N, C-alpha and C positions, 0 to 999 in steps of 0.2 A: 369547356365553359366559355361562354362569350362575355368578354368584358367590355364595358363602357367607359369611356374616358369622361373625367369630369366636365370637360367643355360640352360633349356631346349630351351629358346628363342635364346640364344647365339649359341647353337649347331645347332638349325634349320638354322640360318642365315648362319653359316659356311658351311652347307650343300650345300647350292645353291650360295654362294659368297666366292670366293678364292682370289680375288684382294685386297691386303693390302689397297688401297686406299678406296675401298668400305666398308670394315670392319672398317676402322678409321672413315669414315663418319657415319656410323651406330652407333659406340661408342660415337661419338661427340653428334649426335642428342640424342641419349639416355640420355647422361648426361645433356645436355641443358634442356631436357623435365623434367627431375627429380628436376632440379634447380628451373624451372619455377613452377613446381608443390608446391614446399616449398614456394616460393616467392609469389604465388597468393592465398595461403590458402588451397591448397589440399594436404597438406602433407601426409595424410594417405594414399593417392593413388599415391604417388611419384613413387613406384616401377611400378605400372602399366602405368603410363605415360612413364616411362623409356623403358618398354617393347615394348610399341607401337613406340617409336622413334627408338629403335633397330631393329625392323622388318619392318619399313616403306618402305624401298626400296628393300625388299627381291627378287623380280623378276626383278631388274634392270640389274643385271649383265648377266644372261642368256637371258633375253627377253627385251632389251631396247626398241624395238619398240612397245611392248605390255604392258609398264609399268602401273601398277595398274590394269591390266586386268588378268594377271596371278597369281598375289598375292592371290586372294581368294582361288584358287584351291589348291596352295601350302599350305596356311594356314589351309584349311579345312582338307586336308589330315593328317595334324600333330595335328588334333583334336582341333584346336584354336577356341574360341567362336565367334559368328557373330558380337558381339559389337566390338570387337578388329579388325576384319576384316574390318568393316565400317570405324573405325577410320584410318586404314592404307590406305584404297583406297580414303578416303576424301582429303588426302593432294594432290591429282592429280586434284582436282575439277576444271572444267572449262579448263583444258589443253587438247590440241589434242596431242595425242601421234603418234609416227611415223607410226603406221599401219592405221591412218586416223580416230580413235574412239576419241571422247571427253568425258572424265571422267565426269560423271553426279551425282556422290554421294557427296553431299554437307557436309562440316564440321558443326556439330550442337553444341556439347559440347564445352566448352572453350578449353578444352584439344586438340581437333582436329583443333581448329582455331589456337592455338599456333604453333602446328606442320606444318600447312600450311604456317604460316608466318616465321618460323624460319629455316625451312629445307634449303631453297636456301641461306638464309643469313649466315647460319654457313659455307656454302661453299665459299662465298665471304670473310668472315672475315679469314678464314684459308688461303685463297690465299694472302690476305693482310699481314697476319702474316709471312707467308714464304718468303715475299720481304724484310723483316725487318732484320737488323743484328742479332738480338737476335732469329729470327724464332720464336717468340713467341707472343702471345696475351696479355701477362700479362704486357707489357709496352707499348701497343698501347693506343694511345689516341682516343676518339671520333672524334676529328677534322680529324685526319689522316685517319680514316675510312671513313668519310663523303667524303673526297676528292677522295678516292678510288672508292666510291660508285657512285660518280657523273661522274666519268671517264667511258664513255661508253664501251671503248675498254677493260677496265680492267675486268678480270673473266667474259667475255660476256656470257658465258654459264650459269651464275647466274642470273636468270629473274628478273630484278627490277620490272616489272609489277607484278609477282607473290608476291614479298615481299611487294610491296605497297598494293595490294588487301589484303594480310594477315593482315596488320596493320590496314586497314579499316574494316575488319571483326570483328577484335578486338575492334574497336572503340578507337584505340590509334593513337597518332601522330607517324609519322615515326621515330623520333628522339627518342621516348620511346622505340620502338622496337630495333633499333640500340644500344642504350646504355644498355639495359637490356641483350641482347643477346651476347655483347661484354663481359659484366660483367661475364654471365653464362660461356662463353668459357675460360676466364681467370682463374676463380675459379675451373674449371674442368680439366684444361690442363694436371696437373701432374697425375691425376687419369687415363685419357685417355692413356697418354704416357706409363704408367706403364702396363695397359692392352695389350697395342700393344707390348712392349717389352716381355711380358710373351708369346705372341702368336709366336714369331720368333723362 
């Protein structure tokens, strides 16, 4: 199994992604995945969970219509192992992308199910944080997040259907997923901000 270091993964991400919004999303999902690994008893694999999170949208900026279809060739070219490629592609499971293809690689490991469930949700939580005077997740309460979640017009690009399917695949109540992902983002916010500042 070819492993890729975190630094190599970040360099690879930036080779294909220049938009600060996409880089921030990748760093957020990386941090949330590492947080979940530690929380769910996979601490020794936290770095790996993070790398999967960091690379999950590698093809999205250049090929939004072929998201999850272009990623395997980009990752193989960089010598990334097939297990990591499977994990990256599985976060698109059941989703029909712009070119009309439906992603049929299912999340199997708990890590892949967490990525599937938390990916869209991090976008929604971050959008909710930006509406707050503090522009932060740290002082956001669950009830305020739930209100935004229920408002169909808010962050409409973040699919509630995908988030709910994700919770279901994990065997979790939606509230558990919302609570834990909000906590993960609040705990990791400073670290993500520091990394983004270093990129400027």
